[in-house]
C-alpha positions in Angstrom: 178.8 102.8 89.0 181.8 102.2 91.4 184.5 100.1 92.2 182.3 96.8 93.1 180.9 97.1 89.7 184.5 97.2 87.9 185.7 94.5 90.4 182.9 92.1 89.0 183.8 93.4 85.3 187.3 92.3 86.1 186.4 89.1 87.6 184.1 88.3 84.5 186.9 89.2 82.2 189.4 87.0 83.9 186.9 84.2 84.0 186.3 84.4 80.0 190.3 85.2 79.6 190.8 81.9 81.2 188.8 79.9 78.5 190.1 80.9 74.6 186.8 79.6 73.3 185.2 82.7 74.7 187.2 84.9 72.1 186.1 83.9 68.9 187.2 85.5 65.5 185.2 88.4 64.3 184.4 87.5 60.8 183.9 83.3 61.5 182.9 83.5 64.9 185.2 80.5 65.3 187.8 80.4 68.4 191.0 81.5 67.1 195.0 80.2 67.5 194.9 80.4 71.3 192.0 78.1 71.4 193.4 75.7 69.0 196.4 75.5 70.8 194.5 74.7 74.1 192.6 72.2 72.0 195.7 70.7 70.7 197.1 70.4 74.3 194.0 68.7 75.2 193.6 65.9 72.3 197.2 65.3 71.5 197.5 62.4 73.7 194.4 60.8 72.6 195.5 61.1 68.6 194.2 57.9 67.0 190.8 58.0 68.8 190.7 61.7 67.5 192.3 63.4 64.4 193.2 66.8 63.3 192.5 68.5 60.2 194.3 71.4 58.6 191.3 73.0 56.0 192.3 75.6 53.6 190.1 77.4 50.9 192.4 76.9 47.9 192.2 79.1 44.7 190.6 81.9 46.5 193.2 84.4 45.6 192.9 84.1 42.0 189.0 84.5 42.2 189.7 87.4 44.3 191.9 88.9 41.4 189.3 88.2 38.7 186.0 88.9 40.9 187.2 91.3 43.5 186.9 91.3 47.2 182.7 92.0 47.3 182.0 88.4 48.0 185.5 87.8 50.0 183.6 88.0 53.6 180.6 86.1 52.5 182.9 83.2 51.6 184.9 83.3 54.7 182.0 83.2 56.6 180.2 80.3 54.4 183.2 78.3 54.9 183.5 78.5 58.4 179.6 77.9 58.8 180.2 75.1 56.9 182.7 73.3 58.8 181.4 74.3 61.9 178.0 73.0 61.3 178.9 69.8 59.5 181.3 69.0 62.2 178.8 69.7 65.1 176.2 67.4 63.2 178.5 64.6 62.7 180.3 64.6 65.9 178.8 67.0 68.8 182.2 67.4 70.8 184.3 68.3 67.6 186.2 71.5 67.7 186.5 74.0 64.5 188.9 77.0 64.7 190.5 79.5 62.4 194.1 79.6 61.9 194.4 82.2 59.4 191.7 84.1 56.7 191.2 80.9 54.9 192.4 78.4 57.0 191.0 76.1 59.7 191.8 73.8 62.1 189.0 70.9 62.8 189.3 68.2 65.6 187.1 65.5 65.8 187.0 61.8 66.8 188.9 59.7 64.2 186.0 57.8 62.9 183.8 60.5 61.7 186.7 63.0 60.2 186.2 62.0 56.6 182.8 62.5 56.5 183.2 65.6 58.2 185.8 66.9 55.6 184.2 65.2 52.4 180.7 66.9 53.4 182.1 70.2 53.9 184.1 70.0 50.7 180.7 69.2 48.8 178.7 72.0 50.6 181.6 74.7 49.9 181.9 73.6 46.2 178.4 74.2 45.7 177.9 77.4 47.6 181.5 79.0 45.9 180.2 77.9 42.1 177.4 80.4 42.7 180.0 82.9 42.7 181.4 82.2 39.5 180.3 83.3 35.9 178.7 80.4 33.9 181.1 80.4 31.6 184.0 79.6 34.2 181.5 77.2 36.0 181.5 75.2 32.7 185.2 75.3 31.9 185.9 74.9 35.6 189.1 77.1 35.3 189.3 80.7 36.0 192.8 81.8 34.8 195.1 79.9 32.3 198.8 81.0 31.4 202.0 80.2 30.0 205.1 79.9 32.3 208.4 78.4 32.0 206.9 76.4 28.8 204.3 75.0 31.3 200.6 75.8 31.0 199.1 76.5 34.5 195.1 76.2 34.7 193.7 77.9 38.0 190.4 76.1 38.8 187.3 77.1 40.8 187.9 77.6 44.8 187.3 74.2 47.0 188.3 73.2 50.6 191.1 71.2 50.6 192.7 69.6 54.0 195.6 67.7 55.3 194.8 65.2 58.2 196.4 63.1 61.0 195.6 59.3 60.2 196.4 58.1 63.6 199.1 58.6 66.5 202.0 60.8 64.8 205.5 60.4 65.1 205.6 64.2 65.1 206.1 66.1 68.1 203.1 68.5 68.9 204.4 71.8 68.2 205.3 70.3 64.5 201.9 68.9 63.9 200.0 72.5 62.6 203.0 73.5 60.6 203.6 70.2 59.3 199.7 69.8 58.2 199.7 73.4 56.7 202.6 72.3 54.7 200.6 69.4 53.0 197.9 72.0 52.1 200.5 73.7 50.4 201.9 71.0 48.5 198.0 70.1 47.4 197.3 73.6 46.7 200.3 73.7 44.0 199.4 70.2 42.8 195.9 71.5 41.9 197.4 74.1 40.0 198.8 72.3 37.3 
């Protein structure tokens, strides 16, 4: 081993670093935030023909409180794999990246986005149900409590999403926070 090998390694490293898709998230195997921003730059001018979806695993924290963390990594791996394989199966040029532990970004051609998301929701719901007790599956609720005179019922985990429907009026920098906020609203509505 000498300097020529070191230089070769550094050249290869720089080649990989120039394409953020080469640096996937360890747990999911999906590209991370840098790749998402790169893909957003590439796709933003073509929104309308393409769509962006912000996808989140909802009700995972109540699940973890009640059942513990023994299946946490499995749930994350499964959700990522479901989104990736479904998107690739319906739109070979689609992109799926991870933006947080339980949050993902999907970018695909507009006409197939709904099918990608609905199919992913169905597959994830099927997989997630296996993690619950028969009683919780039957009730469809894992936690229920009173707060401020209101009953809060927390259901089973599922994938929720917010998506762009066409050419947005938002600047590119605001799209992901906006879609994340919509997912948060959906999450809060589902716990009523």
